[in-house]
C-alpha positions as CSV (number, residue, x, y, z in Angstrom):
1,X,1.6,47.3,42.9
2,X,5.2,46.7,43.9
3,X,7.4,48.0,41.0
4,X,9.6,45.5,39.2
5,X,11.2,48.3,37.2
6,X,15.0,48.1,36.9
7,X,17.4,50.2,34.9
8,X,19.9,48.7,32.5
9,X,23.3,48.9,34.0
10,X,25.7,51.3,32.4
11,X,28.1,48.5,31.7
12,X,25.4,46.5,29.8
13,X,24.6,49.5,27.7
14,X,28.2,50.2,26.8
15,X,28.7,46.5,25.8
16,X,25.5,46.5,23.8
17,X,26.5,49.7,22.0
18,X,29.9,48.3,21.2
19,X,28.3,45.2,19.6
20,X,25.9,47.3,17.6
21,X,28.4,49.8,16.5
22,X,30.7,47.0,15.4
23,X,27.9,45.6,13.3
24,X,27.7,49.0,11.6
25,X,24.7,51.3,11.0
26,X,22.0,50.9,8.3
27,X,22.0,53.6,5.7
28,X,19.0,55.0,3.9
29,X,19.2,57.2,0.8
30,X,18.5,60.9,1.2
31,X,16.0,60.9,-1.7
32,X,13.5,58.6,0.0
33,X,10.1,59.7,1.4
34,X,10.5,62.2,4.2
35,X,7.0,62.0,5.7
36,X,7.1,58.8,7.8
37,X,8.4,58.4,11.3
38,X,9.2,55.6,13.8
39,X,7.3,56.1,17.0
40,X,9.0,54.4,20.0
41,X,6.4,53.2,22.5
42,X,6.6,54.2,26.2
43,X,5.9,50.6,27.2
44,X,6.1,47.2,25.4
45,X,6.2,43.5,25.9
46,X,8.7,41.3,24.0
47,X,8.9,37.5,23.5
48,X,12.5,36.6,22.6
49,X,15.8,36.9,24.4
50,X,16.6,40.1,22.4
51,X,14.5,43.2,22.0
52,X,13.7,43.9,18.4
53,X,12.8,47.3,17.0
54,X,9.4,46.0,15.7
55,X,8.4,45.1,19.2
56,X,8.9,48.5,20.8
57,X,8.0,50.8,17.8
58,X,5.5,51.4,15.1
59,X,5.6,53.3,11.9
60,X,3.7,56.6,11.6
61,X,3.0,57.5,7.9
62,X,4.0,55.6,4.8
63,X,7.5,54.2,4.8
64,X,9.2,53.3,1.5
65,X,8.3,49.8,0.4
66,X,10.4,47.1,2.3
67,X,12.0,49.6,4.7
68,X,10.0,48.8,7.8
69,X,10.4,45.1,7.0
70,X,14.1,45.6,7.1
71,X,14.1,47.7,10.2
72,X,11.6,45.9,12.4
73,X,13.8,42.8,12.9
74,X,16.9,44.7,14.1
75,X,17.9,43.5,17.6
76,X,18.6,46.3,20.0
77,X,19.5,44.9,23.5
78,X,19.1,41.9,25.7
79,X,15.5,41.4,27.0
80,X,15.0,41.3,30.8
81,X,14.2,38.1,32.7
82,X,10.7,36.9,32.3
83,X,8.2,38.9,34.3
84,X,10.7,41.7,35.0
85,X,10.6,45.3,33.6
86,X,13.6,47.2,32.4
87,X,13.5,51.0,32.0
88,X,15.6,52.8,29.4
89,X,15.9,56.6,29.5
90,X,15.4,58.8,26.4
91,X,19.1,59.4,26.1
92,X,20.0,55.8,26.4
93,X,17.5,54.8,23.8
94,X,18.6,57.5,21.5
95,X,22.2,56.3,21.6
96,X,21.2,52.7,21.0
97,X,19.1,53.6,18.0
98,X,21.6,55.9,16.5
99,X,24.3,53.3,16.7
100,X,22.2,50.7,15.0
101,X,19.9,52.5,12.6
102,X,22.2,55.2,11.3
103,X,20.4,57.8,9.3
104,X,17.0,56.2,10.1
105,X,17.5,57.0,13.8
106,X,16.7,60.6,12.9
107,X,13.1,59.5,12.1
108,X,12.6,58.1,15.6
109,X,10.2,59.9,18.0
110,X,11.2,58.8,21.5
111,X,9.3,59.0,24.8
112,X,10.9,60.2,28.0
113,X,11.3,56.6,29.1
114,X,10.9,53.2,27.5
115,X,9.8,50.3,29.7
116,X,10.1,46.7,28.4
117,X,8.9,43.4,29.9
118,X,9.5,39.9,28.7
119,X,6.2,38.0,28.4
120,X,2.8,39.0,29.8
121,X,1.1,42.1,28.4
122,X,1.0,45.8,29.0
123,X,-1.5,48.7,28.9
124,X,0.0,52.0,28.0
125,X,-1.5,55.3,29.3
126,X,-3.7,55.8,26.3
127,X,-5.2,52.3,26.6
128,X,-5.7,52.7,30.4
129,X,-7.5,56.0,29.8
130,X,-9.9,54.4,27.4
131,X,-10.6,51.6,29.9
132,X,-11.3,54.1,32.7
133,X,-13.6,56.3,30.5
134,X,-15.6,53.3,29.3
135,X,-15.9,52.0,32.9
136,X,-17.1,55.3,34.3
137,X,-19.4,56.1,31.4
138,X,-21.3,52.8,32.0
139,X,-21.8,53.5,35.7
140,X,-22.8,57.2,35.2
141,X,-25.7,56.1,32.9
142,X,-28.0,55.8,35.9
143,X,-27.3,59.2,37.2
144,X,-29.7,62.1,36.4
145,X,-28.2,64.7,34.2
146,X,-25.7,64.8,31.4
147,X,-22.3,63.4,32.5
148,X,-19.0,64.0,30.9
149,X,-15.4,63.1,31.9
150,X,-12.2,64.9,31.6
151,X,-8.6,65.1,33.1
152,X,-8.2,61.3,33.2
153,X,-5.2,60.4,35.4
154,X,-3.6,57.0,34.9
155,X,-0.2,55.4,35.4
156,X,2.3,55.8,32.4
157,X,1.9,52.0,31.9
158,X,0.6,48.9,33.7
159,X,2.2,45.6,33.1
160,X,0.5,42.2,33.6
161,X,3.3,39.7,34.4
162,X,1.6,36.5,33.2
163,X,0.1,35.7,29.8
164,X,-3.2,34.7,31.5
165,X,-3.4,37.7,33.8
166,X,-6.2,40.2,33.2
167,X,-7.0,43.8,34.1
168,X,-10.2,44.6,36.1
169,X,-11.5,48.0,37.2
170,X,-13.3,48.8,40.4
171,X,-14.7,52.0,42.0
172,X,-12.7,53.6,44.7
173,X,-15.8,55.5,45.8
174,X,-19.3,56.4,44.7
175,X,-19.6,57.9,41.2
176,X,-20.5,61.5,41.8
177,X,-19.7,64.9,40.3
178,X,-16.1,65.9,40.8
179,X,-13.0,63.6,40.9
180,X,-13.9,59.9,40.8
181,X,-11.2,57.4,41.9
182,X,-10.9,54.1,40.1
183,X,-8.8,51.0,41.1
184,X,-6.9,49.2,38.4
185,X,-6.6,45.5,39.6
186,X,-4.2,43.0,38.0
187,X,-5.8,39.5,38.6
188,X,-4.3,36.1,37.9
189,X,-6.1,33.2,36.3
190,X,-7.1,32.1,39.8
191,X,-8.9,35.4,40.4
192,X,-6.5,36.6,43.0
193,X,-5.3,40.2,42.9
194,X,-1.6,40.2,42.0
195,X,-1.2,44.0,41.9
196,X,-3.1,47.3,41.8
197,X,-2.7,50.9,40.8
198,X,-4.8,54.0,41.1
199,X,-6.5,56.1,38.4
200,X,-9.2,58.8,38.4
201,X,-11.2,61.1,36.2
202,X,-13.0,64.4,36.8
203,X,-16.8,64.1,36.2
204,X,-18.9,67.1,35.1
205,X,-22.6,66.5,35.6
206,X,-24.9,69.1,33.9
207,X,-28.4,69.4,35.3
208,X,-31.2,72.0,35.2
209,X,-31.8,73.2,38.8
210,X,-33.7,76.0,40.6
211,X,-31.6,79.3,40.8
212,X,-32.3,82.8,42.0
213,X,-33.9,84.9,39.3
214,X,-32.9,88.0,41.3
215,X,-31.3,88.6,44.6
216,X,-33.0,86.8,47.4
217,X,-31.9,88.4,50.7
218,X,-31.4,86.7,54.0
219,X,-34.7,85.5,55.5
220,X,-36.7,86.3,52.4
221,X,-39.2,83.8,51.2
222,X,-38.5,81.7,48.1
223,X,-41.4,82.7,45.9
224,X,-42.1,81.7,42.3
225,X,-41.1,85.1,40.9
226,X,-37.8,84.8,42.6
227,X,-36.9,81.4,41.1
228,X,-35.7,80.5,37.6
229,X,-34.3,77.2,36.2
230,X,-30.8,77.1,34.7
231,X,-28.3,74.4,33.5
232,X,-25.5,74.1,36.0
233,X,-22.5,71.8,36.6
234,X,-23.2,69.7,39.7
235,X,-19.4,69.3,40.2
236,X,-19.5,72.8,41.6
237,X,-22.9,72.7,43.4
238,X,-23.3,71.0,46.7
239,X,-26.7,69.5,47.6
240,X,-28.9,71.4,45.1
241,X,-32.6,71.9,45.9
242,X,-34.9,69.8,43.8
243,X,-37.6,72.4,43.7
244,X,-40.0,70.4,45.9
245,X,-41.5,71.1,49.3
246,X,-41.8,74.5,51.0
247,X,-42.6,77.1,51.5
248,X,-39.0,78.1,52.3
249,X,-36.8,81.1,53.0
250,X,-33.1,81.5,52.6
251,X,-30.6,81.5,55.5
252,X,-28.0,83.5,53.4
253,X,-28.4,85.9,50.5
254,X,-28.4,84.3,47.1
255,X,-27.3,86.4,44.0
256,X,-29.0,86.1,40.6
257,X,-28.1,82.9,38.7
258,X,-26.8,81.0,41.8
259,X,-28.4,77.6,42.5
260,X,-30.6,77.2,45.6
261,X,-29.2,74.5,47.9
262,X,-30.9,72.5,50.5
263,X,-28.5,73.6,53.2
264,X,-29.5,77.3,52.6
265,X,-33.2,76.7,52.9
266,X,-35.4,76.4,56.0
267,X,-39.2,76.2,56.3
268,X,-40.8,79.6,56.1
269,X,-42.2,80.4,59.6
270,X,-45.8,81.4,59.9
271,X,-44.9,84.3,62.2
272,X,-41.7,86.2,61.6
273,X,-39.6,88.3,64.0
274,X,-40.7,91.9,63.9
275,X,-44.0,91.1,62.2
276,X,-47.4,92.3,63.5
277,X,-49.8,89.7,64.8
278,X,-53.2,89.6,66.5
279,X,-52.7,88.6,70.2
280,X,-55.7,86.7,71.5
281,X,-56.3,86.3,75.2
282,X,-58.7,83.4,75.9
283,X,-60.2,82.7,79.3
284,X,-63.4,81.2,80.6
285,X,-66.0,82.8,78.5
286,X,-63.8,85.8,77.8
287,X,-61.8,86.6,74.7
288,X,-59.7,89.7,74.1
289,X,-57.7,90.5,71.0
290,X,-55.1,93.2,70.7
291,X,-52.3,94.1,68.3
292,X,-48.8,92.7,69.1
293,X,-45.4,92.5,67.6
294,X,-43.6,89.1,67.4
295,X,-40.1,89.1,68.9
296,X,-39.1,85.8,67.2
297,X,-39.9,83.5,64.3
298,X,-42.5,80.8,65.0
299,X,-44.0,77.9,63.2
300,X,-47.5,76.4,63.7
301,X,-48.0,75.4,67.3
302,X,-44.7,76.8,68.5
303,X,-44.4,79.3,71.4
304,X,-43.0,82.8,70.6
305,X,-42.5,85.9,72.7
306,X,-44.7,88.8,71.6
307,X,-45.0,92.4,72.8
308,X,-48.5,93.8,73.5
309,X,-48.6,97.1,71.6
310,X,-51.2,98.5,74.1
311,X,-49.5,97.6,77.4
312,X,-46.0,97.2,76.0
313,X,-45.8,93.9,78.1
314,X,-44.1,90.8,76.7
315,X,-46.0,87.5,76.9
316,X,-45.4,84.0,75.6
317,X,-48.1,82.9,73.0
318,X,-48.8,80.0,70.8
319,X,-48.8,80.4,67.0
320,X,-52.2,79.3,65.4
321,X,-51.8,80.8,62.0
322,X,-49.7,83.4,60.1
323,X,-51.6,86.3,61.7
324,X,-52.7,85.0,65.1
325,X,-51.1,84.0,68.4
326,X,-53.0,82.9,71.5
327,X,-52.5,83.1,75.2
328,X,-54.7,80.7,77.2
C-alpha cells in the first residue's frame, strides 16, 4: 500500500506546544492512587479537527474517580486532513503530553511512534496478528497433523481510509509447514482493492511418521525391525514417507530417530550387486545352472551383468527372481 504517512512539521509542533503551555498543565495530587497508567496507542483514528487524549490512549489499572473523564477530553494537536496519516515520534509525543498533562504525563506509557488518521479505521499490530492467526487456523484444519502457529509478522498498523472500507485476508501461497505468507487487502465498498500489505506466520505441523529405529546404512533394506514411529515437526522434514509401499532400501544412511523420506528410498532390487545368484543357461532342450555373482543391482525382468564363478566369464542375464538369472 502506498504510505500516506507524514510527519508533523517542527514549526507546527512548536506552535502547538506554545499554545498548550500557555494553557498551563493539569496538576494531580501526590497522594492519589499510584497503580494506574495511561497507555498511548501506536495507531489511532480520530473524528474531530483536534486530537484528544481519549482518542489515542486508554487507561490501564484503576484511575481515581473522575480523573480519566477530565483527562480524556484534553486536546493535544491538530488532526491531519481526512484520510491522511500523521506520525509523531516518541520524543515529540512526550513533550506534548508533559506540556499539557503536567504530573499526569509521568503516568503515560508511550510507543516508539504514534500514528494518527482522521476518519476511517485502523488495525494495530495486535489486532492484525489475531486476524492472521484466526485465518490460518481455519485453513489448517483440513491438514493431517496437529498445527500450531508462532512468530506472526504483521505491519505495525494498517489504516483503512474510508469508513466503509474493510480488511480481507488472502493466502500468498499454499498452507504448508514452515513460513506461510498472508496478504492483507484493504477493499472499498465496491470490492476493489485500495491497498495491500504483507504478513506471515510460522507453522509447526506435528505428525507421527516412520523413523529409523537404529542406523540404516546405505543400500540396506527398510525392514520392520529397523522402523519405529515418532512424532516429528513437518516444518523441518521434507517429503516424509507415509509407511506405504515397498519393499525399499535407503540411498543414504539414516541415523536413529531420523524420519524416513520419500527421496531417500528406492525399490529394493531382487538382485543386489555382489550377491550370489544361480545363473541358468537355457537352450533347445538343454538347461545348465551354475553359481554366479551379480555385478549390478537388478529388478524383476531387468538385465544385469553377472560373473560365472566356474569360468570367470561375464555374461548379461535376465532377473527372474531374487535368486535366479537366466541366459537364453
